[in-house]
C-alpha positions in Angstrom: 95.5 106.6 100.4 98.7 108.7 101.2 102.3 108.3 100.0 105.7 109.9 100.3 109.1 109.3 98.7 112.5 110.2 100.3 115.2 110.3 97.6 118.4 109.5 99.6 121.9 109.3 98.3 122.2 105.5 98.9 118.5 104.4 99.2 115.1 105.6 98.0 112.4 105.0 100.5 108.6 105.0 100.0 106.0 105.2 102.8 102.3 104.7 102.1 99.2 104.6 104.2 96.6 102.4 102.6 93.3 101.6 104.5 94.9 102.9 107.7 97.9 100.6 107.4 101.4 102.0 107.1 103.7 100.3 104.6 107.4 101.0 103.7 109.6 99.7 101.0 113.2 100.6 99.8 115.2 100.6 96.7 119.0 101.3 96.2 119.5 104.7 94.6 119.8 104.4 90.8 119.1 107.8 89.3 117.8 111.3 90.0 114.0 111.5 90.3 111.8 111.7 87.3 108.0 111.3 86.7 108.8 107.8 85.3 110.9 106.7 88.2 108.2 107.9 90.7 105.6 105.8 88.9 107.9 102.8 89.1 108.7 103.3 92.8 105.0 103.5 93.7 104.0 100.6 91.4 106.6 98.4 93.1 104.5 98.7 96.3 101.2 98.3 94.5 100.4 102.0 94.5 98.9 103.6 91.3 100.0 107.2 91.1 96.7 108.1 89.4 94.9 107.1 92.7 96.8 109.8 94.7 95.7 113.4 94.9 99.0 114.4 96.4 102.4 112.8 96.8 105.0 114.2 99.3 108.6 114.1 98.2 111.8 115.0 100.0 115.6 114.4 99.9 118.1 114.4 97.1 117.0 116.3 94.0 113.2 116.1 94.7 112.8 119.7 93.7 113.6 118.7 90.1 110.2 117.0 89.9 107.3 119.0 88.3 104.5 120.4 90.4 102.1 117.8 89.1 102.4 114.4 87.5 99.2 113.8 85.7 96.4 114.7 88.2 98.6 114.2 91.2 100.0 117.2 93.0 103.7 116.9 94.0 104.3 118.4 97.5 108.0 119.2 98.2 108.9 118.9 101.9 112.0 120.4 103.4 114.3 117.6 104.3 115.3 119.0 107.8 111.7 119.2 108.7 111.0 115.7 107.4 113.8 114.3 109.4 112.6 116.0 112.6 109.0 115.0 112.1 109.9 111.5 111.2 112.0 111.1 114.3 109.1 112.3 116.4 106.7 109.8 114.8 109.0 106.8 115.3 109.0 107.4 119.0 105.3 108.1 119.1 105.6 111.7 120.2 102.7 114.0 120.1 103.1 117.6 119.2 101.9 119.9 122.0 103.9 123.1 122.3 105.3 122.2 125.8 107.1 119.1 124.4 110.8 119.2 125.2 113.4 119.1 122.5 114.5 115.8 121.0 117.5 115.3 118.8 116.9 113.3 115.6 120.1 111.8 114.1 119.6 110.8 110.5 122.3 108.3 109.9 122.3 107.8 106.1 125.1 108.3 103.6 126.2 111.2 105.8 124.8 112.1 109.1 122.5 115.1 109.9 121.4 116.1 113.4 118.1 117.9 113.7 116.4 119.3 116.8 112.6 118.8 117.0 110.5 120.7 119.5 106.8 120.6 118.8 106.4 121.9 115.3 109.8 123.6 115.2 112.7 121.8 113.5 116.2 123.1 113.0 119.5 121.7 111.7 121.9 121.5 114.7 125.1 120.0 113.2 126.2 116.9 111.3 129.2 114.9 110.1 130.2 113.7 106.6 130.9 110.3 108.2 128.1 107.9 107.6 127.0 104.9 105.4 128.6 106.4 102.3 131.9 106.5 104.2 131.5 102.9 105.2 130.8 101.8 101.7 133.7 103.8 100.2 136.2 102.6 102.7 134.7 99.1 102.6 135.5 99.0 98.8 139.1 100.0 99.5 139.7 97.8 102.6 137.5 94.8 102.1 136.8 94.7 98.4 133.1 95.2 98.9 130.7 98.1 99.3 127.7 95.9 100.2 126.5 96.9 103.7 125.1 93.4 104.2 128.4 91.8 103.6 130.3 94.4 105.7 127.8 93.7 108.5 128.3 89.9 108.3 132.1 90.3 108.4 132.0 92.9 111.2 129.8 90.6 113.4 132.5 88.0 113.2 135.5 90.3 113.8 137.3 92.0 116.6 138.0 95.7 116.0 141.1 95.6 118.2 142.7 93.5 115.5 143.2 96.8 113.7 142.5 99.4 116.5 144.5 100.2 119.6 142.6 99.9 122.8 143.1 101.8 126.0 144.7 98.6 127.4 147.2 98.7 124.6 148.1 102.4 125.1 147.9 103.0 128.8 147.5 99.4 130.1 144.1 100.0 131.6 140.8 102.0 131.8 140.6 105.7 132.0 137.7 107.5 133.7 134.5 105.7 132.8 136.0 104.0 129.7 137.1 100.3 130.1 140.4 99.0 129.1 138.9 97.4 125.9 137.5 100.8 124.7 139.1 102.2 121.5 142.0 104.5 122.0 143.1 104.9 118.4 141.0 103.8 115.4 143.2 101.7 113.1 146.1 102.6 115.3 147.5 99.1 115.3 148.0 99.3 111.6 149.7 102.7 112.0 152.1 101.4 114.5 153.3 98.3 112.7 152.7 96.2 109.6 150.3 93.4 110.7 148.1 91.0 108.8 144.5 91.8 109.7 141.6 89.6 108.7 138.8 91.0 106.7 136.5 90.4 109.6 138.6 92.5 112.0 139.0 95.2 109.4 135.2 95.3 108.9 134.7 95.4 112.7 137.2 98.3 113.0 135.5 100.2 110.2 132.0 99.9 111.6 133.4 100.8 115.0 135.0 104.0 113.8 131.9 105.2 112.0 129.5 104.2 114.8 131.7 105.9 117.4 131.9 109.2 115.4 128.2 109.3 115.0 127.4 108.5 118.6 129.8 110.9 120.2 128.7 113.7 117.9 125.1 113.0 118.8 125.7 112.8 122.5 127.6 116.0 122.6 125.0 117.8 120.4 122.2 116.6 122.6 123.9 117.9 125.7 124.6 121.2 124.0 120.9 121.8 123.1 119.6 120.0 126.3 117.6 117.5 124.3 115.5 115.2 126.4 115.8 112.3 123.9 118.1 111.2 121.1 116.5 109.2 118.3 118.7 107.5 115.7 117.1 107.0 112.2 118.4 106.0 108.8 119.4 102.8 107.1 122.8 102.6 108.7 121.3 101.2 111.9 119.6 98.4 109.9 123.1 96.8 110.5 123.3 94.8 113.7 127.0 95.5 114.0 126.3 99.2 113.9 123.6 99.1 116.5 126.1 97.1 118.7 128.6 99.9 118.4 126.1 102.6 119.2 124.9 100.8 122.2 128.4 100.3 123.5 129.3 104.0 123.2 125.9 104.9 124.7 126.8 102.7 127.8 130.3 104.2 128.1 128.9 107.8 128.3 125.8 107.1 130.3 123.6 108.4 127.5 120.3 106.9 126.2 119.7 106.5 122.5 116.3 105.5 121.0 116.9 103.0 118.2 113.4 102.6 116.7 112.1 99.9 114.4 112.1 100.7 110.6 114.6 103.5 111.0 115.1 103.9 107.3 111.4 105.0 106.9 111.7 108.0 109.1 112.3 110.8 106.7 109.7 109.6 104.2 107.2 109.2 107.0 108.0 112.7 108.2 107.4 114.1 104.8 104.1 112.2 104.5 102.9 113.6 107.9 104.0 117.1 107.2 102.2 117.2 103.9 99.0 116.0 105.6 99.4 118.4 108.5 100.3 121.5 106.5 
């Protein structure tokens, strides 16, 4: 039996391998990690900490945990390495030294971009725009910070109710961008006082965040000549966010891997690295 915990700013993720089967469960962040909270997190998935010889931990303030909890050794894993290794695992990459570089984009509360080449992992760049941004602005604009509610609203809305499109600004497409592509995020509201529905505001909010993340990722991947871009993190649990990423991907002729269970990536990377080390 193996297990790992990723203490994110918005979510805490647990990955366990029991009898050869990988399991994953998630909780909203509630407090900094303690031995008691670790026991509770594992118990929620039916894991008894006393049955583990080691537990891998990463993210947040994982280094505040002691070196042992009872007889279980706590293995601290560098978060950059965990992000990179988890991204590799979600796209089923092996680790021979001749593997090309991939870019792993961890889209969580903020967004970190990590290059992964074989066993080498490095932080490339990032942006403070992410799920935390969406929740904060959602509270101000929509009266809710619940990602599920924001997603439901966004799926029903039109971002150009709040944004200005290229068609609005220059009356047509430019280069490879179609006329309906965003020219100015929330620009319609800056130009005039208009009544915008919650659905359109939510769509504009998700669009802005998804566009920032995708364009940063595409440019970073080109800069390091990455052969593949893998998007991980709970932000892409949202159907509306995946739709935005895929639209920007199409506009720029890029290819993004959007793997299943993206929120498990960093915890999975920590688990694998602890076992491989």
